VEXDREN-2710 file (C-alpha; in Angstrom, 1 decimal):
% VEXDREN-2710
k/r/px/py/pz
1/MET/82.4/99.4/96.3
2/TRP/84.5/101.9/94.3
3/GLN/83.4/105.3/93.1
4/VAL/85.0/107.5/90.5
5/LYS/85.3/111.3/91.2
6/SER/83.6/113.6/88.9
7/GLY/85.8/114.6/85.9
8/THR/87.9/111.3/86.0
9/ILE/88.8/110.2/82.5
10/PHE/89.8/106.6/81.7
11/ASP/92.1/106.2/78.7
12/ASN/95.0/104.1/77.6
13/VAL/93.3/100.9/78.7
14/LEU/95.1/97.8/77.6
15/VAL/93.8/94.3/77.7
16/THR/96.4/91.7/76.7
17/ASP/97.8/88.3/77.7
18/ASP/101.3/89.3/76.5
19/SER/103.3/90.5/79.6
20/GLU/106.2/91.8/77.6
21/PHE/104.0/93.9/75.4
22/ALA/102.2/95.1/78.5
23/LYS/105.5/96.2/80.1
24/LYS/106.6/98.1/77.0
25/GLU/103.2/99.8/76.8
26/GLN/103.3/100.7/80.5
27/GLU/106.7/102.4/80.0
28/ARG/105.4/104.3/77.0
29/ILE/102.2/105.4/78.8
30/SER/104.0/106.3/82.0
31/SER/105.7/109.2/80.2
32/LEU/102.3/110.4/79.0
33/VAL/100.8/110.2/82.5
34/GLU/103.5/112.5/83.9
35/GLY/102.5/115.2/81.3
36/GLU/98.8/114.7/82.1
37/LYS/99.6/115.1/85.9
38/LYS/101.4/118.4/85.2
39/MET/98.5/119.7/83.1
40/LYS/96.1/118.7/85.8
41/GLU/98.1/120.6/88.5
42/ILE/98.2/123.7/86.3
43/GLN/94.4/123.5/85.7
44/ASP/93.8/123.0/89.5
45/GLU/96.0/126.0/90.3
46/GLU/94.2/128.2/87.7
47/GLU/90.8/127.2/89.1
48/LYS/92.0/127.9/92.7
49/LYS/93.2/131.4/91.6
50/LYS/89.9/132.0/89.9
51/SER/87.9/130.9/92.9
52/GLU/90.0/133.1/95.3
53/SER/89.6/136.1/92.9
54/GLU/85.8/135.6/92.8
55/LYS/85.7/135.3/96.6
56/LYS/87.7/138.6/97.0
57/GLU/85.3/140.3/94.6
58/GLU/82.3/139.0/96.6
59/ASP/83.9/140.2/99.8
60/LYS/84.5/143.6/98.3
61/ASP/80.9/143.9/97.1
62/GLU/79.6/143.0/100.6
63/ASP/81.9/145.6/102.1
64/ASP/80.6/148.2/99.7
65/GLU/77.0/147.3/100.5
66/ASP/77.8/147.6/104.2
67/LYS/79.3/151.1/103.7
68/ASP/76.3/152.2/101.7
69/ASP/74.0/151.0/104.5
70/GLU/76.0/152.9/107.1
71/GLU/75.9/156.1/105.0
72/GLU/72.1/155.8/104.6
73/LYS/71.7/155.5/108.4
74/HIS/73.8/158.6/108.9
75/ASP/71.8/160.5/106.3
76/GLU/68.6/159.7/108.1
77/LEU/69.8/161.1/111.3
END
């Protein structure tokens, strides 16, 4: 059984019985694939940075809440 990851896109599918034509198309498409890989790497890096930024913001919010709780305890005393 084979499963496809979410977000996988199939394009540039070629069905032929002409091996020479297939080889030429493979060479042409290979250059396109390299560009697509670079774009995917850039997209993944941007998503990683965004995720890290959101996590830092959540951690900061939790720290602020903890400080507020401590201040309220001190005020009660």
